[in-house]
Each structure stands twice: as structure tokens, then as C-alpha cells.
N, C-alpha and C positions, 0 to 999 in steps of 0.2 A: 206537622209539621215539626222540622230539624232545631233544637235549639243550639248555639254556639254562644256561651260568653267568651268571653276575652275577659280576665283579672289581669289591672292596672296599665292604667292610659299613657304611661311612660312614652318615651323612643318605639320599644318592640309593640306593643299592644298596640298603640296610635298606626301601626306601620302594619300591620297585620290584620287589622279588624278593614284597612278601608281596603287591602290586596284581596281577601275576602268576596270585601262587596266588590269590587271590579270584577271576580270570574265568575260567582253566582246570581247575576243583577236577573235574571228571568227568574227565578227559584225566592227572591229577592220579592218581588214585583207579585208572583202569585200568592205569599204567603207560604210559600213551602218550608223555607228556611228564615231561620231570626240573627241577626247577629249585637248581639248585647256588650256593649266592655262600662263594665265597675272597677270608679277610685275613688278617693277619698277629694280629690283635687280636681277641681273644674279646672281650673291655671298647667298648662302644658310647657316647662321649660326647657332648654336646648341645654343638655349642661354642659356638651365640646368646647361650645364659643366660650363658661365659664373662663378657660387656662389663659385665653388671647383680654381678657379683661383690665385688669391689675397692671398690663402696659398699654389704655390706652387703643386697643386697636380696634375692640369690638366693644361698642354701645349696649352695657348692660340692659335696656332698656329694649331691648330688639331681640329680647333672649325668653322673651316671656311673652303668650300668647293663648287665647283662650278655647277648651280639649274641643271646645262644639265646635269651634270654625273649624278646624285639623279633620273631620272626621267626616265622610261621607255621609249625607241625608239619611238613606237609607240603614244608617248603624243607630242604635239607642246607646244614652249615654247616660248611667245614672250615677251622681257622684251626691259625697256627701254624706251627713249614715246611710243615703242608700244605694250608696254607691264604697262605701266601706267594706271592705270586706274581712270577717271577722274568724273565718271557718271553711276553712275547702274539707269537701267529703267525697275524694274519689269512690268512693267503697258503694258510698248511697249515688250519685251520681246530681251532687248542688254545694251549693252555696250562698254561703249565712252571711248576711249583711250586717251593720249594726245597727235598722234600726230592729234589727229580731225575723227578716224576712226571709224566708231559706228560697234560693234559685232553683228550681230542676236546670239541668243541659243534656244535652245529646253531646257531647263536645264542648270539650274544658282546655284553651289556650292561658297558661298561667306565665304571665308578663309582668312580676311581684318587684324584679330589680336589684341592685345591689346598695345595701345600706352603709351610713360611717360610724362608726364604733366607735365615738372619742375616749371611751372613761378605759374603754380597753387597757391605756398607754397613760399614764398618773401622771396628771401637766401638761399633758397635747393640748389641749379643749384651751387652754390659761395662756398659753408661749408659742403655739404657731400658724399658721395661715393657710385655709387649705385653699384653692380655686376651687376644690370637689364640691364644697357649699357658697349658696350663691352669695353670699353675703359675707361672709368669710372672702370671698376673691372682691369687694367692692371695696375689704378694709386691707385687704394684701392692701389695693392698688392706690389708698388713702395710704398708707406704709413708704411706696415704694416712693411715692414723691416725694416725701418725707427725709427720705436712706441719701446722709453724705455718704456714705462711706463702711468700710468693719466686713465685718465674714457673715456669710449668708450659707445656709446648712438645707439644704434640700433633701426628705428623706422618705422615701418608701418604708411604714414601717410595716403592712405587712404581704400578704401576698395571698388571694388574685384579692385583684380594685380594678373600677371600672376605668375608662379609655389612657391604657397601661404603656403608653407611648408617652402621654403627655406630661410626666415627670422631669424625663431628657427634652423635652419641648421648651415647658421650663424653664431650665437650667439656658437651654442655649439661647431663650428671643431675652430672659436677665443680663445674659454676657452682650448683646446686642443693646439691649436699653441701657444698659450703665455707662459702654461707651461714648453710647450719642450724646451722653449726658457728662460724658467725663472725668467718671468714677473709678471707673473698672480697673484703672490702676490703685484705685484705693479700696479698690473690692476683692476680698478669698470667699470663691467659691465652691462650696464641698458638696458633696454630692454622696449622697449614701442611699444601701442596697440590701434588702435583708439575704439573698443573697450573692457570690464573685460575678462580678460587670457591674453591669447598670440595665440587662434587661434578660430577660427569659428564653430571646430564640436568638442561637448563637450566631446564626449569619448577619442578625442582623446587630446582637450586640458586637459584633469584630467591627462592624466599622463605624457604630458608633462612639467606641471608645479612642478612633484616634480623630474625629470629630473634640470631643472632649480636651483629648491630649494636647489639637492645635491651637483652645482656645484656650486654654491655660486653666481647665478645671478639677481638681482635685475628689477623686473617688475614695473611696472608702466603702471597702463591702469585705465580707458578707459584717452588715451593720444591724444589730436588732433590737430598734429602740426598746428599753423599758422604764424610762422614766424621764419628764423631762421638769427643771427647775427653774419654772419664769421668771422668777424674785431674781437668782442670778444668772439666768440665761445659760443652761448650761443639760445637753443631752445627752445619755450615757445609754449606752449598748449591752445587752446578753455576753457580748467579746469583751468587755473592761476598758474599754473606748470614753474618754470625757470628751464634748467637743462644745466649746467656747463660741457661745453667735451670738450676733449684736438684731441678725433678725431669722426665721426660720420656717420656710415653703414645707407643709411635707401635705401626706396622704394620711390619713385616717385607717382606721384596721375596716373593712367592709366585712362585713355576712347580707347573707340573704333577709329577706323582708321577716318576720318576727311573725304574723302569720304562717309560715311557712313550717317554721317549728310550733306554735299551739296546736298545728293541725297535725303534725307528728308525721309531717310527708319528706321534709328534707331530711338532710346530714347533723355532725355538729354545726356547724357554721351555716344550719340552714339555708345552705345550695341542695334542689332536685334529683335526684339520678332520673337522669334523660338517657335515653340511649340518641348515642351523636351519631346516626347515619338519620335514624326518621320521626325524632326529636320526639321520640314517643316516650311523657314518665313510664320509668318500667314498673312491669308489670299492669297498669292501666290504658287498656290499647284505644281507649277513647280519651285520652288528657296529650293534649301537647305541651312543653316547655319552650319560654323560647325569650330569647340574650341572655342581661347579664344571671338571671335564676338557674339556671342550670348546675350543672356537674363538672360536663365538657370542661376537660380545661386546653382551651383557648380565650384569646383576646376577647374580656368584654368589655366590647365597644359598640360604637352603632353600625359598625357596616357588618358586623355576625349581625346582627339580629335582622338586615336588610334581607341580609342573604339569606336566612332561614326561611325567612317569609316566605318565600317566593315556595321553598319546602311546606309549610305546615300549612297556604291556600289552598297549594292545585289538590293538597293529601284531603282537606278537609271536605272540597269542593267534588274528589274524586271521592268521598266514601259516602255525599249527600245523594252524589248521584245514584253510587250504586255498583260505582266503579273501579275503588278498594283501593290500594296506595299507588302514587306510578314514579313520584322523587323521592329520592336520598339526598340529603346535603354532603355535599362536600369539605365539611371545613371551612369554605371561603372566607376569608376576612380581606378589608383594604382598609391604607389608616395612612392617613398625609401626617408626616413628619417636621412639622415648622422645624431648623435651625436655625432661624432667626429674627429678624422682625422687616423680612423681606427677600427669605431665601425656604425653599425647604425640599424634603424629599420624601419618599412614601414605601409604605412597604407593600405587599400584593399573596399573600398564601393560602395555601391550602393545606390539611392533612399529608397530601403526598411531597409537595414541594413546600421548601420555607423558601422563606425570602430574603433577597439581599438589595436594603436602599440602591436606587443609583447614584450621582453626585450630586450634588445640593441644587438647587438653580431656583430664579428667581418665574419661571413658570410654573413648578407645582408651589409655590406659594402662594401665589394667584389660586391654581386652584384648589388650593385650600380654603383659601375667602369665600370662593364663588359656591364652591360645596356648600358652604357654612347657609349663604346667602338660601341657595335653593331648596331648601333639606324644608324650606314653609310651602312651598306650593309645589313641588316635585318628589320630595323622599318620602315624607311624613303621610302623603296624599296617594305613594303607591303610583308612582304614575309610567314609572319605570322599573 
């Protein structure tokens, strides 16, 4: 029997496990193959929806569901200490869980994601609200409800981070939110970014900067935050800038999972060296890496993992059947971008074709909301 272990039950791990189950039903039924998902948490959170929570667009309770309900019935799921992976050992084709059990595998898919490192910037945790964390998104909703005007700074601390378009979305949704409350003219919105511009892809950056300028959103970049004084409400940068604020919204620094570093299989930020086409871990032919976990310089987004899952599921299935690799990843990514509370645009691109967002419209806003709703019944379950 061929055992496939998926480490991580987030968006990437769930989709790829379900897609493999759909592609090799006969092998699973006969007992010729086994798919096991390992994760500490038994709950699954749809993190992209958290950016909508502060603006009362998304019910936060709808963003969490049991992981077991999302997984194909043919996929085994271990959680708690039985699912918390403490060591990944590609050389010996095994992973060890917190209960001390060693799990051998024939194929491994690492989907351990990206994680917030609040403590890398002194004062960030105390002074900054972040929709990249569920509880902080709820607190930001309360803070915005009580907000009556002043300076709002939106900060991206470091690249890369998950949901790369979300900081721009938050700035534009905030602009609309404040207008609807009649306090936009009492508020200055400042957007800071660690490299020149507001987004890492030039074709998208150029379009979005024009929208920011039309909305009167001030841009300060490059701005590499070094310290946030929660008492005085001042954000300082490596470039010497000091921004006095009344409300701060931000993206904390990200790294890969701790287990990647402890296992000695990642770079200095715990991202795993990954072939950009085959999605294999470099130097380990039976280990695949998906989603935020890779060191591939593309968007760390749910759609990235979805596109990658086709490649990994196809290739693992084909290898189990003795057919060898058949598919390669072309860098495909698709992201909706909210440009207000009733308008949006999108970017779709790959390694060869950079994205150019179309003009904002209600249709794209509606598409974003529908995509979020369909995540649970279509995307997560790998229906398409």
C-alpha cells in the first residue's frame, strides 16, 4: 500500500488531499493507497474572509468549520497531539507527531502554511490591529465602530505575506466604509509598504496607485517599520519616517512554520526550497510542497494552492499508478480585489503573463463574495 501524508489541514492541505482522493478512488477503495492529513487543529478557518469582518461584510462565525466535514470520507484525519507534527524527516521518509509516533510515507505533501511573527517588530502586537489574525479582526471591527476620525495607518511590515492583495483591499474598503459613515473627510488614510509602490507586481501596482490617488489615500514607500510606540501611537521606519496615528492596521511579518526550521528543511525564514514547476521539494523526489509553504516568489494565496493542487494530485496519482510525472505548474494565480464595499476587480496571471486588473465593477465584488461562499462546498472539496 502506498501512503500519502499531507502535513497541514489549512486551505492548501485540505484541497490537495480531497483532490487526490477524487483522482484515485479505486486505489483507495482497494486499499492500494492511503491518504492521511495531519494537523494540530480540528477546526478549519477560511482566513481570506477575515479581511471583510471589520467592515461588517462577513459574519466571522461563518469562517470556521470542522476539518473532518471538509475532507473526503476516504481521507484519514489525525488532530491534536496525534496530528501535530514535531519533525519532518525526508531522508528517512517519515514524520513524527507530538505523541511520539513516527509515521512513514511513500509520498509527502507539506502544507504547513505561513505564520505571523508579531514579536519581530517591537510594539506591533500592542498597537496594531491585523485581519490576518481571527481575534484581531474582531477587535478591529469594534475599534472601527467606535472610530470618529483621525489618522489611520495601514502597514505592511515585511514581504512576503499571505493574501498579498488584502492590504490594498483594506485601504479601499476603509475609504468606502468611512464615507458611508460620513467621517471620511475627518480621516487621513496612510498606506505604507516596505518596497517602492503599493504592490509587488508593476502592472498591478500602476493601476492600483491610480485608484489610491483618486480616493485620496496617502502612500509612503518604501517604509520598513522598525518600532511601534503603543502609548504615543507613533510608527517608525528604517527610512527615518515617524507617523503619528489614531488607528493602526497592519500585516505582521510572516515566516514558514516552526517545524520547518526545527527539521532543518527550510531557509532562514522557514520557507521550503521548491521546484517552481514540479512543486517537488528540492533534492527529495517524493516530497511535494504546496501553498504558502514554498519559497517560490509568487503570491501566497488560496488560489495559488488551488492551482498547485491540480499538479500535485495528478503527479502523485500518476506515480502511484506507475505512470510518472505528467503535469507542471505554470505559476497560475487568481485573486479578487475589493475596491470598496460594492465594487471590485481581479488579477489573473502566471509565470509568463503579468496581471492587469480590469476596471472596478459590482460584478467583480459579487464574484468575490460568491467565491467566499462557495469555498466550503466547491473549492475546499476540490469539486472543480
